[in-house]
KEDRENMI-56787 format. One record per residue (C-alpha): x, y, z; residue in one letter. Coordinates in nm, 2 decimals. Example, Ala and Ser with C-alpha at 12.3 -4.5 7.8 and 13.67 -1.06 7.14 Angstrom:
2
<node><c1>1.23</c1><c2>-0.45</c2><c3>0.78</c3><resn>A</resn></node>
<node><c1>1.37</c1><c2>-0.11</c2><c3>0.71</c3><resn>S</resn></node>
END
This chain:
225
<node><c1>-0.68</c1><c2>0.23</c2><c3>1.26</c3><resn>M</resn></node>
<node><c1>-0.71</c1><c2>0.46</c2><c3>1.55</c3><resn>D</resn></node>
<node><c1>-1.05</c1><c2>0.63</c2><c3>1.53</c3><resn>L</resn></node>
<node><c1>-0.97</c1><c2>0.85</c2><c3>1.79</c3><resn>E</resn></node>
<node><c1>-0.65</c1><c2>1.02</c2><c3>1.63</c3><resn>S</resn></node>
<node><c1>-0.69</c1><c2>1.36</c2><c3>1.48</c3><resn>K</resn></node>
<node><c1>-0.53</c1><c2>1.25</c2><c3>1.13</c3><resn>D</resn></node>
<node><c1>-0.80</c1><c2>0.97</c2><c3>1.10</c3><resn>T</resn></node>
<node><c1>-1.07</c1><c2>1.26</c2><c3>1.19</c3><resn>H</resn></node>
<node><c1>-0.96</c1><c2>1.46</c2><c3>0.91</c3><resn>K</resn></node>
<node><c1>-0.91</c1><c2>1.15</c2><c3>0.68</c3><resn>F</resn></node>
<node><c1>-1.30</c1><c2>1.04</c2><c3>0.76</c3><resn>L</resn></node>
<node><c1>-1.39</c1><c2>1.41</c2><c3>0.72</c3><resn>K</resn></node>
<node><c1>-1.25</c1><c2>1.43</c2><c3>0.37</c3><resn>L</resn></node>
<node><c1>-1.41</c1><c2>1.10</c2><c3>0.26</c3><resn>L</resn></node>
<node><c1>-1.74</c1><c2>1.22</c2><c3>0.40</c3><resn>N</resn></node>
<node><c1>-1.70</c1><c2>1.52</c2><c3>0.19</c3><resn>R</resn></node>
<node><c1>-1.65</c1><c2>1.30</c2><c3>-0.12</c3><resn>I</resn></node>
<node><c1>-1.93</c1><c2>1.08</c2><c3>-0.06</c3><resn>S</resn></node>
<node><c1>-2.19</c1><c2>1.38</c2><c3>-0.03</c3><resn>Q</resn></node>
<node><c1>-2.04</c1><c2>1.48</c2><c3>-0.37</c3><resn>S</resn></node>
<node><c1>-2.09</c1><c2>1.16</c2><c3>-0.53</c3><resn>A</resn></node>
<node><c1>-2.41</c1><c2>1.04</c2><c3>-0.72</c3><resn>N</resn></node>
<node><c1>-2.51</c1><c2>0.70</c2><c3>-0.88</c3><resn>S</resn></node>
<node><c1>-2.26</c1><c2>0.76</c2><c3>-1.19</c3><resn>D</resn></node>
<node><c1>-1.98</c1><c2>0.78</c2><c3>-0.97</c3><resn>H</resn></node>
<node><c1>-2.07</c1><c2>0.51</c2><c3>-0.74</c3><resn>L</resn></node>
<node><c1>-2.10</c1><c2>0.27</c2><c3>-1.06</c3><resn>K</resn></node>
<node><c1>-1.76</c1><c2>0.38</c2><c3>-1.20</c3><resn>S</resn></node>
<node><c1>-1.61</c1><c2>0.33</c2><c3>-0.88</c3><resn>A</resn></node>
<node><c1>-1.75</c1><c2>-0.03</c2><c3>-0.82</c3><resn>K</resn></node>
<node><c1>-1.60</c1><c2>-0.11</c2><c3>-1.18</c3><resn>F</resn></node>
<node><c1>-1.24</c1><c2>0.03</c2><c3>-1.11</c3><resn>L</resn></node>
<node><c1>-1.25</c1><c2>-0.18</c2><c3>-0.76</c3><resn>L</resn></node>
<node><c1>-1.33</c1><c2>-0.50</c2><c3>-0.90</c3><resn>K</resn></node>
<node><c1>-1.01</c1><c2>-0.66</c2><c3>-0.85</c3><resn>D</resn></node>
<node><c1>-0.99</c1><c2>-0.53</c2><c3>-0.51</c3><resn>R</resn></node>
<node><c1>-1.30</c1><c2>-0.61</c2><c3>-0.35</c3><resn>I</resn></node>
<node><c1>-1.52</c1><c2>-0.90</c2><c3>-0.40</c3><resn>S</resn></node>
<node><c1>-1.84</c1><c2>-0.85</c2><c3>-0.63</c3><resn>R</resn></node>
<node><c1>-2.05</c1><c2>-0.99</c2><c3>-0.35</c3><resn>K</resn></node>
<node><c1>-1.94</c1><c2>-0.72</c2><c3>-0.13</c3><resn>Q</resn></node>
<node><c1>-1.95</c1><c2>-0.45</c2><c3>-0.41</c3><resn>L</resn></node>
<node><c1>-2.32</c1><c2>-0.54</c2><c3>-0.47</c3><resn>E</resn></node>
<node><c1>-2.41</c1><c2>-0.43</c2><c3>-0.11</c3><resn>K</resn></node>
<node><c1>-2.24</c1><c2>-0.09</c2><c3>-0.14</c3><resn>C</resn></node>
<node><c1>-2.53</c1><c2>0.17</c2><c3>-0.19</c3><resn>E</resn></node>
<node><c1>-2.30</c1><c2>0.49</c2><c3>-0.19</c3><resn>D</resn></node>
<node><c1>-1.97</c1><c2>0.61</c2><c3>-0.20</c3><resn>M</resn></node>
<node><c1>-1.94</c1><c2>0.58</c2><c3>0.19</c3><resn>K</resn></node>
<node><c1>-1.99</c1><c2>0.21</c2><c3>0.17</c3><resn>D</resn></node>
<node><c1>-1.72</c1><c2>0.20</c2><c3>-0.08</c3><resn>I</resn></node>
<node><c1>-1.47</c1><c2>0.40</c2><c3>0.15</c3><resn>F</resn></node>
<node><c1>-1.57</c1><c2>0.17</c2><c3>0.44</c3><resn>D</resn></node>
<node><c1>-1.48</c1><c2>-0.16</c2><c3>0.23</c3><resn>K</resn></node>
<node><c1>-1.14</c1><c2>0.02</c2><c3>0.13</c3><resn>L</resn></node>
<node><c1>-1.08</c1><c2>0.11</c2><c3>0.51</c3><resn>L</resn></node>
<node><c1>-1.17</c1><c2>-0.24</c2><c3>0.64</c3><resn>A</resn></node>
<node><c1>-0.94</c1><c2>-0.39</c2><c3>0.40</c3><resn>K</resn></node>
<node><c1>-0.66</c1><c2>-0.14</c2><c3>0.50</c3><resn>A</resn></node>
<node><c1>-0.64</c1><c2>-0.04</c2><c3>0.12</c3><resn>L</resn></node>
<node><c1>-0.65</c1><c2>0.34</c2><c3>0.21</c3><resn>I</resn></node>
<node><c1>-0.55</c1><c2>0.50</c2><c3>0.54</c3><resn>A</resn></node>
<node><c1>-0.50</c1><c2>0.85</c2><c3>0.65</c3><resn>P</resn></node>
<node><c1>-0.12</c1><c2>0.86</c2><c3>0.54</c3><resn>D</resn></node>
<node><c1>-0.19</c1><c2>0.61</c2><c3>0.25</c3><resn>D</resn></node>
<node><c1>-0.42</c1><c2>0.77</c2><c3>-0.02</c3><resn>T</resn></node>
<node><c1>-0.22</c1><c2>0.62</c2><c3>-0.31</c3><resn>L</resn></node>
<node><c1>-0.55</c1><c2>0.39</c2><c3>-0.41</c3><resn>I</resn></node>
<node><c1>-0.81</c1><c2>0.67</c2><c3>-0.30</c3><resn>L</resn></node>
<node><c1>-0.59</c1><c2>0.91</c2><c3>-0.54</c3><resn>R</resn></node>
<node><c1>-0.62</c1><c2>0.65</c2><c3>-0.83</c3><resn>E</resn></node>
<node><c1>-1.00</c1><c2>0.61</c2><c3>-0.76</c3><resn>L</resn></node>
<node><c1>-1.07</c1><c2>0.98</c2><c3>-0.75</c3><resn>I</resn></node>
<node><c1>-0.86</c1><c2>1.07</c2><c3>-1.05</c3><resn>S</resn></node>
<node><c1>-1.08</c1><c2>0.84</c2><c3>-1.24</c3><resn>E</resn></node>
<node><c1>-1.43</c1><c2>0.91</c2><c3>-1.12</c3><resn>V</resn></node>
<node><c1>-1.45</c1><c2>1.27</c2><c3>-0.99</c3><resn>F</resn></node>
<node><c1>-1.36</c1><c2>1.61</c2><c3>-1.13</c3><resn>D</resn></node>
<node><c1>-1.11</c1><c2>1.87</c2><c3>-1.04</c3><resn>E</resn></node>
<node><c1>-1.27</c1><c2>2.00</c2><c3>-0.78</c3><resn>E</resn></node>
<node><c1>-1.26</c1><c2>1.70</c2><c3>-0.57</c3><resn>I</resn></node>
<node><c1>-0.89</c1><c2>1.61</c2><c3>-0.67</c3><resn>I</resn></node>
<node><c1>-0.82</c1><c2>1.92</c2><c3>-0.57</c3><resn>H</resn></node>
<node><c1>-0.97</c1><c2>1.85</c2><c3>-0.19</c3><resn>M</resn></node>
<node><c1>-0.73</c1><c2>1.54</c2><c3>-0.19</c3><resn>L</resn></node>
<node><c1>-0.41</c1><c2>1.75</c2><c3>-0.30</c3><resn>D</resn></node>
<node><c1>-0.47</c1><c2>1.96</c2><c3>-0.01</c3><resn>L</resn></node>
<node><c1>-0.52</c1><c2>1.69</c2><c3>0.21</c3><resn>Y</resn></node>
<node><c1>-0.20</c1><c2>1.52</c2><c3>0.10</c3><resn>E</resn></node>
<node><c1>0.00</c1><c2>1.82</c2><c3>0.12</c3><resn>K</resn></node>
<node><c1>-0.09</c1><c2>1.87</c2><c3>0.51</c3><resn>K</resn></node>
<node><c1>-0.01</c1><c2>1.50</c2><c3>0.54</c3><resn>V</resn></node>
<node><c1>0.30</c1><c2>1.52</c2><c3>0.39</c3><resn>D</resn></node>
<node><c1>0.41</c1><c2>1.84</c2><c3>0.59</c3><resn>S</resn></node>
<node><c1>0.34</c1><c2>1.67</c2><c3>0.91</c3><resn>M</resn></node>
<node><c1>0.51</c1><c2>1.35</c2><c3>0.83</c3><resn>N</resn></node>
<node><c1>0.82</c1><c2>1.52</c2><c3>0.73</c3><resn>N</resn></node>
<node><c1>0.81</c1><c2>1.72</c2><c3>1.05</c3><resn>Q</resn></node>
<node><c1>0.75</c1><c2>1.39</c2><c3>1.23</c3><resn>Q</resn></node>
<node><c1>1.02</c1><c2>1.21</c2><c3>1.08</c3><resn>F</resn></node>
<node><c1>1.28</c1><c2>1.50</c2><c3>1.11</c3><resn>N</resn></node>
<node><c1>1.19</c1><c2>1.52</c2><c3>1.50</c3><resn>K</resn></node>
<node><c1>1.22</c1><c2>1.16</c2><c3>1.56</c3><resn>K</resn></node>
<node><c1>1.52</c1><c2>1.13</c2><c3>1.36</c3><resn>S</resn></node>
<node><c1>1.69</c1><c2>1.38</c2><c3>1.57</c3><resn>K</resn></node>
<node><c1>1.57</c1><c2>1.24</c2><c3>1.90</c3><resn>G</resn></node>
<node><c1>1.66</c1><c2>0.87</c2><c3>1.81</c3><resn>G</resn></node>
<node><c1>1.29</c1><c2>0.76</c2><c3>1.82</c3><resn>G</resn></node>
<node><c1>1.12</c1><c2>0.55</c2><c3>1.57</c3><resn>H</resn></node>
<node><c1>0.75</c1><c2>0.61</c2><c3>1.43</c3><resn>A</resn></node>
<node><c1>0.58</c1><c2>0.27</c2><c3>1.38</c3><resn>R</resn></node>
<node><c1>0.33</c1><c2>0.20</c2><c3>1.09</c3><resn>C</resn></node>
<node><c1>0.03</c1><c2>0.11</c2><c3>1.28</c3><resn>T</resn></node>
<node><c1>-0.15</c1><c2>-0.10</c2><c3>1.02</c3><resn>D</resn></node>
<node><c1>0.11</c1><c2>-0.41</c2><c3>1.08</c3><resn>T</resn></node>
<node><c1>0.33</c1><c2>-0.54</c2><c3>1.36</c3><resn>T</resn></node>
<node><c1>0.67</c1><c2>-0.67</c2><c3>1.22</c3><resn>P</resn></node>
<node><c1>0.73</c1><c2>-1.01</c2><c3>1.36</c3><resn>T</resn></node>
<node><c1>1.13</c1><c2>-0.94</c2><c3>1.33</c3><resn>H</resn></node>
<node><c1>1.36</c1><c2>-0.74</c2><c3>1.45</c3><resn>P</resn></node>
<node><c1>1.43</c1><c2>-0.42</c2><c3>1.27</c3><resn>R</resn></node>
<node><c1>1.70</c1><c2>-0.38</c2><c3>1.00</c3><resn>K</resn></node>
<node><c1>1.81</c1><c2>-0.08</c2><c3>0.79</c3><resn>S</resn></node>
<node><c1>1.63</c1><c2>-0.02</c2><c3>0.46</c3><resn>V</resn></node>
<node><c1>1.78</c1><c2>-0.27</c2><c3>0.16</c3><resn>T</resn></node>
<node><c1>2.07</c1><c2>-0.34</c2><c3>0.38</c3><resn>S</resn></node>
<node><c1>2.39</c1><c2>-0.44</c2><c3>0.20</c3><resn>N</resn></node>
<node><c1>2.44</c1><c2>-0.71</c2><c3>0.44</c3><resn>L</resn></node>
<node><c1>2.15</c1><c2>-0.89</c2><c3>0.30</c3><resn>V</resn></node>
<node><c1>2.22</c1><c2>-1.14</c2><c3>0.04</c3><resn>V</resn></node>
<node><c1>1.92</c1><c2>-1.22</c2><c3>-0.19</c3><resn>I</resn></node>
<node><c1>1.91</c1><c2>-1.57</c2><c3>-0.34</c3><resn>P</resn></node>
<node><c1>1.88</c1><c2>-1.59</c2><c3>-0.73</c3><resn>V</resn></node>
<node><c1>1.51</c1><c2>-1.74</c2><c3>-0.70</c3><resn>K</resn></node>
<node><c1>1.39</c1><c2>-1.43</c2><c3>-0.52</c3><resn>F</resn></node>
<node><c1>1.58</c1><c2>-1.21</c2><c3>-0.76</c3><resn>Q</resn></node>
<node><c1>1.40</c1><c2>-1.31</c2><c3>-1.04</c3><resn>V</resn></node>
<node><c1>1.06</c1><c2>-1.31</c2><c3>-0.84</c3><resn>Q</resn></node>
<node><c1>1.11</c1><c2>-0.97</c2><c3>-0.71</c3><resn>F</resn></node>
<node><c1>1.22</c1><c2>-0.81</c2><c3>-1.06</c3><resn>E</resn></node>
<node><c1>0.91</c1><c2>-1.00</c2><c3>-1.23</c3><resn>Y</resn></node>
<node><c1>0.67</c1><c2>-0.86</c2><c3>-0.92</c3><resn>T</resn></node>
<node><c1>0.82</c1><c2>-0.53</c2><c3>-0.94</c3><resn>A</resn></node>
<node><c1>0.74</c1><c2>-0.46</c2><c3>-1.30</c3><resn>K</resn></node>
<node><c1>0.37</c1><c2>-0.52</c2><c3>-1.23</c3><resn>R</resn></node>
<node><c1>0.32</c1><c2>-0.39</c2><c3>-0.89</c3><resn>L</resn></node>
<node><c1>0.38</c1><c2>-0.02</c2><c3>-0.94</c3><resn>A</resn></node>
<node><c1>0.21</c1><c2>0.20</c2><c3>-0.71</c3><resn>G</resn></node>
<node><c1>0.10</c1><c2>-0.08</c2><c3>-0.47</c3><resn>D</resn></node>
<node><c1>0.42</c1><c2>-0.09</c2><c3>-0.35</c3><resn>W</resn></node>
<node><c1>0.32</c1><c2>0.13</c2><c3>-0.04</c3><resn>R</resn></node>
<node><c1>0.05</c1><c2>-0.13</c2><c3>0.02</c3><resn>I</resn></node>
<node><c1>0.29</c1><c2>-0.43</c2><c3>0.02</c3><resn>M</resn></node>
<node><c1>0.53</c1><c2>-0.20</c2><c3>0.25</c3><resn>A</resn></node>
<node><c1>0.26</c1><c2>-0.21</c2><c3>0.52</c3><resn>R</resn></node>
<node><c1>0.20</c1><c2>-0.58</c2><c3>0.49</c3><resn>F</resn></node>
<node><c1>0.55</c1><c2>-0.67</c2><c3>0.49</c3><resn>A</resn></node>
<node><c1>0.58</c1><c2>-0.48</c2><c3>0.84</c3><resn>G</resn></node>
<node><c1>0.81</c1><c2>-0.18</c2><c3>0.75</c3><resn>L</resn></node>
<node><c1>0.78</c1><c2>0.12</c2><c3>0.96</c3><resn>Y</resn></node>
<node><c1>0.67</c1><c2>0.47</c2><c3>0.89</c3><resn>D</resn></node>
<node><c1>1.01</c1><c2>0.60</c2><c3>0.85</c3><resn>E</resn></node>
<node><c1>1.13</c1><c2>0.31</c2><c3>0.67</c3><resn>E</resn></node>
<node><c1>0.87</c1><c2>0.36</c2><c3>0.40</c3><resn>I</resn></node>
<node><c1>0.92</c1><c2>0.74</c2><c3>0.39</c3><resn>Y</resn></node>
<node><c1>1.29</c1><c2>0.66</c2><c3>0.34</c3><resn>R</resn></node>
<node><c1>1.22</c1><c2>0.42</c2><c3>0.05</c3><resn>I</resn></node>
<node><c1>0.98</c1><c2>0.71</c2><c3>-0.12</c3><resn>A</resn></node>
<node><c1>1.27</c1><c2>0.97</c2><c3>-0.10</c3><resn>N</resn></node>
<node><c1>1.55</c1><c2>0.76</c2><c3>-0.18</c3><resn>D</resn></node>
<node><c1>1.43</c1><c2>0.60</c2><c3>-0.51</c3><resn>H</resn></node>
<node><c1>1.30</c1><c2>0.79</c2><c3>-0.82</c3><resn>E</resn></node>
<node><c1>1.07</c1><c2>0.54</c2><c3>-0.94</c3><resn>T</resn></node>
<node><c1>0.81</c1><c2>0.31</c2><c3>-0.81</c3><resn>D</resn></node>
<node><c1>0.99</c1><c2>-0.01</c2><c3>-0.98</c3><resn>H</resn></node>
<node><c1>1.30</c1><c2>0.05</c2><c3>-0.74</c3><resn>I</resn></node>
<node><c1>1.10</c1><c2>0.14</c2><c3>-0.47</c3><resn>R</resn></node>
<node><c1>0.89</c1><c2>-0.19</c2><c3>-0.48</c3><resn>A</resn></node>
<node><c1>1.23</c1><c2>-0.38</c2><c3>-0.52</c3><resn>L</resn></node>
<node><c1>1.35</c1><c2>-0.21</c2><c3>-0.23</c3><resn>A</resn></node>
<node><c1>1.02</c1><c2>-0.31</c2><c3>0.00</c3><resn>V</resn></node>
<node><c1>1.07</c1><c2>-0.67</c2><c3>-0.11</c3><resn>M</resn></node>
<node><c1>1.45</c1><c2>-0.70</c2><c3>-0.04</c3><resn>K</resn></node>
<node><c1>1.35</c1><c2>-0.55</c2><c3>0.32</c3><resn>E</resn></node>
<node><c1>1.07</c1><c2>-0.79</c2><c3>0.35</c3><resn>W</resn></node>
<node><c1>1.33</c1><c2>-1.07</c2><c3>0.29</c3><resn>F</resn></node>
<node><c1>1.54</c1><c2>-0.93</c2><c3>0.55</c3><resn>S</resn></node>
<node><c1>1.28</c1><c2>-0.96</c2><c3>0.81</c3><resn>K</resn></node>
<node><c1>1.20</c1><c2>-1.34</c2><c3>0.76</c3><resn>Q</resn></node>
<node><c1>1.38</c1><c2>-1.60</c2><c3>0.93</c3><resn>K</resn></node>
<node><c1>1.36</c1><c2>-1.85</c2><c3>0.65</c3><resn>D</resn></node>
<node><c1>1.17</c1><c2>-1.69</c2><c3>0.35</c3><resn>A</resn></node>
<node><c1>0.99</c1><c2>-1.91</c2><c3>0.09</c3><resn>S</resn></node>
<node><c1>0.83</c1><c2>-1.85</c2><c3>-0.22</c3><resn>S</resn></node>
<node><c1>0.51</c1><c2>-1.96</c2><c3>-0.08</c3><resn>K</resn></node>
<node><c1>0.56</c1><c2>-1.69</c2><c3>0.17</c3><resn>Q</resn></node>
<node><c1>0.60</c1><c2>-1.44</c2><c3>-0.05</c3><resn>F</resn></node>
<node><c1>0.30</c1><c2>-1.55</c2><c3>-0.27</c3><resn>R</resn></node>
<node><c1>0.09</c1><c2>-1.50</c2><c3>0.05</c3><resn>Q</resn></node>
<node><c1>0.23</c1><c2>-1.16</c2><c3>0.09</c3><resn>L</resn></node>
<node><c1>0.10</c1><c2>-1.07</c2><c3>-0.24</c3><resn>L</resn></node>
<node><c1>-0.24</c1><c2>-1.21</c2><c3>-0.19</c3><resn>R</resn></node>
<node><c1>-0.28</c1><c2>-0.98</c2><c3>0.12</c3><resn>R</resn></node>
<node><c1>-0.23</c1><c2>-0.69</c2><c3>-0.07</c3><resn>I</resn></node>
<node><c1>-0.44</c1><c2>-0.81</c2><c3>-0.26</c3><resn>P</resn></node>
<node><c1>-0.24</c1><c2>-0.90</c2><c3>-0.60</c3><resn>R</resn></node>
<node><c1>-0.35</c1><c2>-1.24</c2><c3>-0.67</c3><resn>N</resn></node>
<node><c1>-0.31</c1><c2>-1.19</c2><c3>-1.03</c3><resn>D</resn></node>
<node><c1>0.08</c1><c2>-1.15</c2><c3>-0.98</c3><resn>I</resn></node>
<node><c1>0.09</c1><c2>-1.46</c2><c3>-0.69</c3><resn>A</resn></node>
<node><c1>-0.12</c1><c2>-1.69</c2><c3>-0.94</c3><resn>D</resn></node>
<node><c1>0.12</c1><c2>-1.60</c2><c3>-1.23</c3><resn>D</resn></node>
<node><c1>0.44</c1><c2>-1.67</c2><c3>-1.04</c3><resn>L</resn></node>
<node><c1>0.27</c1><c2>-2.00</c2><c3>-0.94</c3><resn>L</resn></node>
<node><c1>0.20</c1><c2>-2.08</c2><c3>-1.33</c3><resn>K</resn></node>
<node><c1>0.56</c1><c2>-2.01</c2><c3>-1.39</c3><resn>L</resn></node>
<node><c1>0.67</c1><c2>-2.25</c2><c3>-1.16</c3><resn>R</resn></node>
<node><c1>0.44</c1><c2>-2.53</c2><c3>-1.26</c3><resn>S</resn></node>
<node><c1>0.56</c1><c2>-2.47</c2><c3>-1.64</c3><resn>Q</resn></node>
<node><c1>0.91</c1><c2>-2.56</c2><c3>-1.54</c3><resn>G</resn></node>
<node><c1>1.08</c1><c2>-2.21</c2><c3>-1.44</c3><resn>Y</resn></node>
<node><c1>1.28</c1><c2>-2.36</c2><c3>-1.14</c3><resn>T</resn></node>
<node><c1>1.42</c1><c2>-2.02</c2><c3>-1.04</c3><resn>Q</resn></node>
<node><c1>1.07</c1><c2>-1.93</c2><c3>-0.95</c3><resn>I</resn></node>
END
């Protein structure tokens, strides 16, 4: 994350304001909600909300243009005033992203996601030319049912560009379908995709629960997984 960018400065300012509004109860609730995303040892070292946000930033679980997990956390822990602060921030970010996307679409440029660097040439989102093997169709459908809002995080680690993520968000009505679109795009970027590589992607999100269950199903004789 570029700490010099204006967008990042605004985001860190928002996090700082939230941290200043937090008390010990907020911190305790936040630690409980994040126990599946941050290790217990790391959470024990967090003395305030600033430490919590630093952990989330370090793991790329939140970013100036990716506030999904932040919203989940704030909605559960804080009051309407803090939620309203995030609402205002997100509206500004959405407005800027739309302007940037429209500008680059007209000019033929590309806005790259800063979190990850794709290792293979770009292809259009959910290209009709890509044939998904049955074993991956089964895994993708199983994962999509449980992934929900985490599809944006997967998109970043899968190497999708900003405009690809934006297009998926706008072209599909549900997170289930968006998750499927991301996984199909991930598959299209691989030279020789394997089930092991897909589980590794899930662990990077981190969604170890899904990766472990897929492996368990395979060991129980589900050969299509």
